[in-house]
Structures are given as structure tokens and as C-alpha cells.
PyMOL CGO cylinders between C-alpha atoms (Angstrom):
from pymol import cmd
from pymol.cgo import CYLINDER

trace = [
    CYLINDER, 0.00, 0.00, 0.00, 2.81, 2.44, 0.87, 0.3, 1, 1, 1, 1, 1, 1,
    CYLINDER, 2.81, 2.44, 0.87, 4.48, 1.63, -2.45, 0.3, 1, 1, 1, 1, 1, 1,
    CYLINDER, 4.48, 1.63, -2.45, 1.28, 2.54, -4.31, 0.3, 1, 1, 1, 1, 1, 1,
    CYLINDER, 1.28, 2.54, -4.31, 1.14, 5.86, -2.45, 0.3, 1, 1, 1, 1, 1, 1,
    CYLINDER, 1.14, 5.86, -2.45, 4.77, 6.63, -3.39, 0.3, 1, 1, 1, 1, 1, 1,
    CYLINDER, 4.77, 6.63, -3.39, 4.07, 5.89, -7.05, 0.3, 1, 1, 1, 1, 1, 1,
    CYLINDER, 4.07, 5.89, -7.05, 1.00, 8.12, -6.97, 0.3, 1, 1, 1, 1, 1, 1,
    CYLINDER, 1.00, 8.12, -6.97, 2.97, 10.96, -5.36, 0.3, 1, 1, 1, 1, 1, 1,
    CYLINDER, 2.97, 10.96, -5.36, 5.73, 10.62, -7.95, 0.3, 1, 1, 1, 1, 1, 1,
    CYLINDER, 5.73, 10.62, -7.95, 3.24, 10.97, -10.80, 0.3, 1, 1, 1, 1, 1, 1,
    CYLINDER, 3.24, 10.97, -10.80, 1.89, 14.18, -9.28, 0.3, 1, 1, 1, 1, 1, 1,
    CYLINDER, 1.89, 14.18, -9.28, 5.38, 15.70, -9.10, 0.3, 1, 1, 1, 1, 1, 1,
    CYLINDER, 5.38, 15.70, -9.10, 6.51, 14.61, -12.57, 0.3, 1, 1, 1, 1, 1, 1,
    CYLINDER, 6.51, 14.61, -12.57, 4.01, 15.48, -15.28, 0.3, 1, 1, 1, 1, 1, 1,
    CYLINDER, 4.01, 15.48, -15.28, 3.89, 13.03, -18.15, 0.3, 1, 1, 1, 1, 1, 1,
    CYLINDER, 3.89, 13.03, -18.15, 5.47, 14.09, -21.39, 0.3, 1, 1, 1, 1, 1, 1,
    CYLINDER, 5.47, 14.09, -21.39, 4.97, 13.15, -25.02, 0.3, 1, 1, 1, 1, 1, 1,
    CYLINDER, 4.97, 13.15, -25.02, 7.57, 13.24, -27.79, 0.3, 1, 1, 1, 1, 1, 1,
    CYLINDER, 7.57, 13.24, -27.79, 6.79, 14.53, -31.28, 0.3, 1, 1, 1, 1, 1, 1,
    CYLINDER, 6.79, 14.53, -31.28, 8.60, 15.12, -34.56, 0.3, 1, 1, 1, 1, 1, 1,
    CYLINDER, 8.60, 15.12, -34.56, 7.89, 18.08, -36.85, 0.3, 1, 1, 1, 1, 1, 1,
    CYLINDER, 7.89, 18.08, -36.85, 8.06, 18.11, -40.67, 0.3, 1, 1, 1, 1, 1, 1,
    CYLINDER, 8.06, 18.11, -40.67, 11.76, 18.99, -40.61, 0.3, 1, 1, 1, 1, 1, 1,
    CYLINDER, 11.76, 18.99, -40.61, 12.63, 15.98, -38.45, 0.3, 1, 1, 1, 1, 1, 1,
    CYLINDER, 12.63, 15.98, -38.45, 13.18, 18.05, -35.31, 0.3, 1, 1, 1, 1, 1, 1,
    CYLINDER, 13.18, 18.05, -35.31, 12.10, 16.30, -32.10, 0.3, 1, 1, 1, 1, 1, 1,
    CYLINDER, 12.10, 16.30, -32.10, 10.37, 18.00, -29.20, 0.3, 1, 1, 1, 1, 1, 1,
    CYLINDER, 10.37, 18.00, -29.20, 8.83, 16.97, -25.90, 0.3, 1, 1, 1, 1, 1, 1,
    CYLINDER, 8.83, 16.97, -25.90, 5.57, 18.45, -24.58, 0.3, 1, 1, 1, 1, 1, 1,
    CYLINDER, 5.57, 18.45, -24.58, 4.44, 18.23, -20.95, 0.3, 1, 1, 1, 1, 1, 1,
    CYLINDER, 4.44, 18.23, -20.95, 0.87, 17.98, -19.64, 0.3, 1, 1, 1, 1, 1, 1,
    CYLINDER, 0.87, 17.98, -19.64, 0.66, 21.80, -19.55, 0.3, 1, 1, 1, 1, 1, 1,
    CYLINDER, 0.66, 21.80, -19.55, 1.25, 21.98, -23.31, 0.3, 1, 1, 1, 1, 1, 1,
    CYLINDER, 1.25, 21.98, -23.31, 4.75, 23.43, -22.81, 0.3, 1, 1, 1, 1, 1, 1,
    CYLINDER, 4.75, 23.43, -22.81, 7.69, 22.25, -24.86, 0.3, 1, 1, 1, 1, 1, 1,
    CYLINDER, 7.69, 22.25, -24.86, 10.30, 21.14, -22.35, 0.3, 1, 1, 1, 1, 1, 1,
    CYLINDER, 10.30, 21.14, -22.35, 12.92, 19.78, -24.74, 0.3, 1, 1, 1, 1, 1, 1,
    CYLINDER, 12.92, 19.78, -24.74, 13.81, 20.49, -28.37, 0.3, 1, 1, 1, 1, 1, 1,
    CYLINDER, 13.81, 20.49, -28.37, 16.39, 18.87, -30.64, 0.3, 1, 1, 1, 1, 1, 1,
    CYLINDER, 16.39, 18.87, -30.64, 17.06, 20.26, -34.10, 0.3, 1, 1, 1, 1, 1, 1,
    CYLINDER, 17.06, 20.26, -34.10, 17.46, 17.51, -36.69, 0.3, 1, 1, 1, 1, 1, 1,
    CYLINDER, 17.46, 17.51, -36.69, 20.29, 19.31, -38.54, 0.3, 1, 1, 1, 1, 1, 1,
    CYLINDER, 20.29, 19.31, -38.54, 22.28, 20.17, -35.37, 0.3, 1, 1, 1, 1, 1, 1,
    CYLINDER, 22.28, 20.17, -35.37, 23.78, 18.05, -32.66, 0.3, 1, 1, 1, 1, 1, 1,
    CYLINDER, 23.78, 18.05, -32.66, 22.23, 20.22, -29.91, 0.3, 1, 1, 1, 1, 1, 1,
    CYLINDER, 22.23, 20.22, -29.91, 19.40, 19.69, -27.49, 0.3, 1, 1, 1, 1, 1, 1,
    CYLINDER, 19.40, 19.69, -27.49, 17.67, 22.50, -25.60, 0.3, 1, 1, 1, 1, 1, 1,
    CYLINDER, 17.67, 22.50, -25.60, 15.77, 22.14, -22.32, 0.3, 1, 1, 1, 1, 1, 1,
    CYLINDER, 15.77, 22.14, -22.32, 13.27, 24.77, -21.17, 0.3, 1, 1, 1, 1, 1, 1,
    CYLINDER, 13.27, 24.77, -21.17, 12.02, 25.86, -17.75, 0.3, 1, 1, 1, 1, 1, 1,
    CYLINDER, 12.02, 25.86, -17.75, 8.95, 28.04, -17.40, 0.3, 1, 1, 1, 1, 1, 1,
    CYLINDER, 8.95, 28.04, -17.40, 8.05, 30.77, -14.94, 0.3, 1, 1, 1, 1, 1, 1,
    CYLINDER, 8.05, 30.77, -14.94, 4.83, 31.04, -12.98, 0.3, 1, 1, 1, 1, 1, 1,
    CYLINDER, 4.83, 31.04, -12.98, 3.36, 33.15, -15.79, 0.3, 1, 1, 1, 1, 1, 1,
    CYLINDER, 3.36, 33.15, -15.79, 3.96, 30.32, -18.28, 0.3, 1, 1, 1, 1, 1, 1,
    CYLINDER, 3.96, 30.32, -18.28, 6.69, 32.08, -20.26, 0.3, 1, 1, 1, 1, 1, 1,
    CYLINDER, 6.69, 32.08, -20.26, 10.17, 30.66, -20.88, 0.3, 1, 1, 1, 1, 1, 1,
    CYLINDER, 10.17, 30.66, -20.88, 12.34, 31.52, -17.87, 0.3, 1, 1, 1, 1, 1, 1,
    CYLINDER, 12.34, 31.52, -17.87, 15.48, 29.49, -18.57, 0.3, 1, 1, 1, 1, 1, 1,
    CYLINDER, 15.48, 29.49, -18.57, 17.09, 27.52, -21.37, 0.3, 1, 1, 1, 1, 1, 1,
    CYLINDER, 17.09, 27.52, -21.37, 19.94, 25.01, -21.12, 0.3, 1, 1, 1, 1, 1, 1,
    CYLINDER, 19.94, 25.01, -21.12, 21.71, 23.59, -24.16, 0.3, 1, 1, 1, 1, 1, 1,
    CYLINDER, 21.71, 23.59, -24.16, 23.66, 20.37, -24.45, 0.3, 1, 1, 1, 1, 1, 1,
    CYLINDER, 23.66, 20.37, -24.45, 26.63, 22.48, -25.62, 0.3, 1, 1, 1, 1, 1, 1,
    CYLINDER, 26.63, 22.48, -25.62, 26.94, 24.23, -22.25, 0.3, 1, 1, 1, 1, 1, 1,
    CYLINDER, 26.94, 24.23, -22.25, 25.16, 27.47, -23.14, 0.3, 1, 1, 1, 1, 1, 1,
    CYLINDER, 25.16, 27.47, -23.14, 22.52, 28.77, -20.71, 0.3, 1, 1, 1, 1, 1, 1,
    CYLINDER, 22.52, 28.77, -20.71, 19.97, 31.58, -20.91, 0.3, 1, 1, 1, 1, 1, 1,
    CYLINDER, 19.97, 31.58, -20.91, 18.18, 32.82, -17.80, 0.3, 1, 1, 1, 1, 1, 1,
    CYLINDER, 18.18, 32.82, -17.80, 15.56, 35.53, -17.56, 0.3, 1, 1, 1, 1, 1, 1,
    CYLINDER, 15.56, 35.53, -17.56, 16.25, 37.98, -14.73, 0.3, 1, 1, 1, 1, 1, 1,
    CYLINDER, 16.25, 37.98, -14.73, 14.10, 40.72, -13.21, 0.3, 1, 1, 1, 1, 1, 1,
    CYLINDER, 14.10, 40.72, -13.21, 15.51, 42.99, -10.53, 0.3, 1, 1, 1, 1, 1, 1,
    CYLINDER, 15.51, 42.99, -10.53, 15.72, 46.66, -9.72, 0.3, 1, 1, 1, 1, 1, 1,
    CYLINDER, 15.72, 46.66, -9.72, 19.12, 46.75, -11.50, 0.3, 1, 1, 1, 1, 1, 1,
    CYLINDER, 19.12, 46.75, -11.50, 18.40, 44.68, -14.61, 0.3, 1, 1, 1, 1, 1, 1,
    CYLINDER, 18.40, 44.68, -14.61, 15.55, 43.13, -16.58, 0.3, 1, 1, 1, 1, 1, 1,
    CYLINDER, 15.55, 43.13, -16.58, 16.38, 40.81, -19.42, 0.3, 1, 1, 1, 1, 1, 1,
    CYLINDER, 16.38, 40.81, -19.42, 18.43, 37.70, -20.10, 0.3, 1, 1, 1, 1, 1, 1,
    CYLINDER, 18.43, 37.70, -20.10, 21.78, 36.53, -18.75, 0.3, 1, 1, 1, 1, 1, 1,
    CYLINDER, 21.78, 36.53, -18.75, 23.56, 34.39, -21.34, 0.3, 1, 1, 1, 1, 1, 1,
    CYLINDER, 23.56, 34.39, -21.34, 26.50, 32.14, -20.49, 0.3, 1, 1, 1, 1, 1, 1,
    CYLINDER, 26.50, 32.14, -20.49, 28.75, 29.84, -22.43, 0.3, 1, 1, 1, 1, 1, 1,
    CYLINDER, 28.75, 29.84, -22.43, 32.07, 28.20, -21.57, 0.3, 1, 1, 1, 1, 1, 1,
    CYLINDER, 32.07, 28.20, -21.57, 34.06, 31.37, -22.16, 0.3, 1, 1, 1, 1, 1, 1,
    CYLINDER, 34.06, 31.37, -22.16, 31.84, 34.35, -21.53, 0.3, 1, 1, 1, 1, 1, 1,
    CYLINDER, 31.84, 34.35, -21.53, 28.79, 35.81, -19.80, 0.3, 1, 1, 1, 1, 1, 1,
    CYLINDER, 28.79, 35.81, -19.80, 26.71, 38.74, -20.99, 0.3, 1, 1, 1, 1, 1, 1,
    CYLINDER, 26.71, 38.74, -20.99, 23.42, 40.46, -20.35, 0.3, 1, 1, 1, 1, 1, 1,
    CYLINDER, 23.42, 40.46, -20.35, 20.76, 41.14, -22.95, 0.3, 1, 1, 1, 1, 1, 1,
    CYLINDER, 20.76, 41.14, -22.95, 18.35, 43.88, -21.82, 0.3, 1, 1, 1, 1, 1, 1,
    CYLINDER, 18.35, 43.88, -21.82, 14.63, 43.34, -22.20, 0.3, 1, 1, 1, 1, 1, 1,
    CYLINDER, 14.63, 43.34, -22.20, 14.39, 45.97, -24.94, 0.3, 1, 1, 1, 1, 1, 1,
    CYLINDER, 14.39, 45.97, -24.94, 16.91, 43.98, -27.04, 0.3, 1, 1, 1, 1, 1, 1,
    CYLINDER, 16.91, 43.98, -27.04, 15.12, 40.66, -26.53, 0.3, 1, 1, 1, 1, 1, 1,
    CYLINDER, 15.12, 40.66, -26.53, 11.87, 40.81, -24.66, 0.3, 1, 1, 1, 1, 1, 1,
    CYLINDER, 11.87, 40.81, -24.66, 10.48, 37.35, -25.24, 0.3, 1, 1, 1, 1, 1, 1,
    CYLINDER, 10.48, 37.35, -25.24, 11.75, 33.89, -26.05, 0.3, 1, 1, 1, 1, 1, 1,
    CYLINDER, 11.75, 33.89, -26.05, 9.36, 31.09, -26.82, 0.3, 1, 1, 1, 1, 1, 1,
    CYLINDER, 9.36, 31.09, -26.82, 9.53, 27.64, -28.29, 0.3, 1, 1, 1, 1, 1, 1,
    CYLINDER, 9.53, 27.64, -28.29, 7.04, 26.12, -30.67, 0.3, 1, 1, 1, 1, 1, 1,
    CYLINDER, 7.04, 26.12, -30.67, 7.02, 22.91, -32.72, 0.3, 1, 1, 1, 1, 1, 1,
    CYLINDER, 7.02, 22.91, -32.72, 9.13, 24.59, -35.44, 0.3, 1, 1, 1, 1, 1, 1,
    CYLINDER, 9.13, 24.59, -35.44, 11.88, 25.77, -33.08, 0.3, 1, 1, 1, 1, 1, 1,
    CYLINDER, 11.88, 25.77, -33.08, 13.08, 28.48, -30.73, 0.3, 1, 1, 1, 1, 1, 1,
    CYLINDER, 13.08, 28.48, -30.73, 11.89, 32.01, -31.47, 0.3, 1, 1, 1, 1, 1, 1,
    CYLINDER, 11.89, 32.01, -31.47, 12.82, 35.35, -29.96, 0.3, 1, 1, 1, 1, 1, 1,
    CYLINDER, 12.82, 35.35, -29.96, 11.22, 38.78, -30.17, 0.3, 1, 1, 1, 1, 1, 1,
    CYLINDER, 11.22, 38.78, -30.17, 12.91, 42.12, -29.79, 0.3, 1, 1, 1, 1, 1, 1,
    CYLINDER, 12.91, 42.12, -29.79, 14.93, 44.67, -31.71, 0.3, 1, 1, 1, 1, 1, 1,
    CYLINDER, 14.93, 44.67, -31.71, 18.27, 42.85, -31.52, 0.3, 1, 1, 1, 1, 1, 1,
    CYLINDER, 18.27, 42.85, -31.52, 17.64, 39.18, -30.80, 0.3, 1, 1, 1, 1, 1, 1,
    CYLINDER, 17.64, 39.18, -30.80, 20.87, 38.03, -32.48, 0.3, 1, 1, 1, 1, 1, 1,
    CYLINDER, 20.87, 38.03, -32.48, 22.82, 38.99, -29.32, 0.3, 1, 1, 1, 1, 1, 1,
    CYLINDER, 22.82, 38.99, -29.32, 21.10, 36.12, -27.55, 0.3, 1, 1, 1, 1, 1, 1,
    CYLINDER, 21.10, 36.12, -27.55, 23.07, 33.57, -29.59, 0.3, 1, 1, 1, 1, 1, 1,
    CYLINDER, 23.07, 33.57, -29.59, 20.03, 31.34, -30.06, 0.3, 1, 1, 1, 1, 1, 1,
    CYLINDER, 20.03, 31.34, -30.06, 19.96, 28.99, -33.07, 0.3, 1, 1, 1, 1, 1, 1,
    CYLINDER, 19.96, 28.99, -33.07, 16.95, 30.80, -34.56, 0.3, 1, 1, 1, 1, 1, 1,
    CYLINDER, 16.95, 30.80, -34.56, 16.73, 34.48, -33.81, 0.3, 1, 1, 1, 1, 1, 1,
    CYLINDER, 16.73, 34.48, -33.81, 13.58, 35.49, -35.60, 0.3, 1, 1, 1, 1, 1, 1,
]
cmd.load_cgo(trace, "trace")
């Protein structure tokens, strides 16, 4: 009986996920909330994992190549902190205000999204 309770609790903490493939052969994983939690481009040897904030927007991205993107909001800075093996930089909200992922890939919105270093900056 206790084992059944533990299994039930584990399912509540870990939402189930489903894997899909788009027309380009890219693979992505969707959780029960309809959020893409993992994306792998077919033409690149990179996988991206996504964490979401309470508002449902992308709050953090980790890549299999060691790059990370984290959304920050403080009195000093609002925007993204980007890190790779060699460097760290900030991208203000007016340069890149939103990042989202859809079945066709990662998308960013803003006036200068290329500074984010994402694979698709449109």
C-alpha cells in the first residue's frame, strides 16, 4: 500500500510528457501543460531544455553544448543573462523581450535578438 502511495505521489510531481517530430525531423517533448520542455534540431547536434516561470513564459534555457539563458528581473536589470564556456553577458529586455519555443523551433522577439546567440533568432 505504501508503495502505491509513493508511485502516486511521484506521478503528481513529474508530469507526463509526449515526444513529437515536426516536418523537418526536429524532435520536441511536450508536458501535460502543453509546454515544450525539450527540443532537438534535426540538422544540429544540440538539445535544448526549457524551464517556465509562474506566468507560463520561458524563464530558462539550457543547451547540451553548455550554453545557458536565464531571464532575470531585478531593480538593476531586466532581461536575459547568457553564459557559455568562455563568456557571460546580459541582454536587456528591450533587445530581446520574449523567447518562446514552438514545434518549429526556438523564437525570440525584440529589436536585436541576435545577441542572444540562439539557433533561430527570428
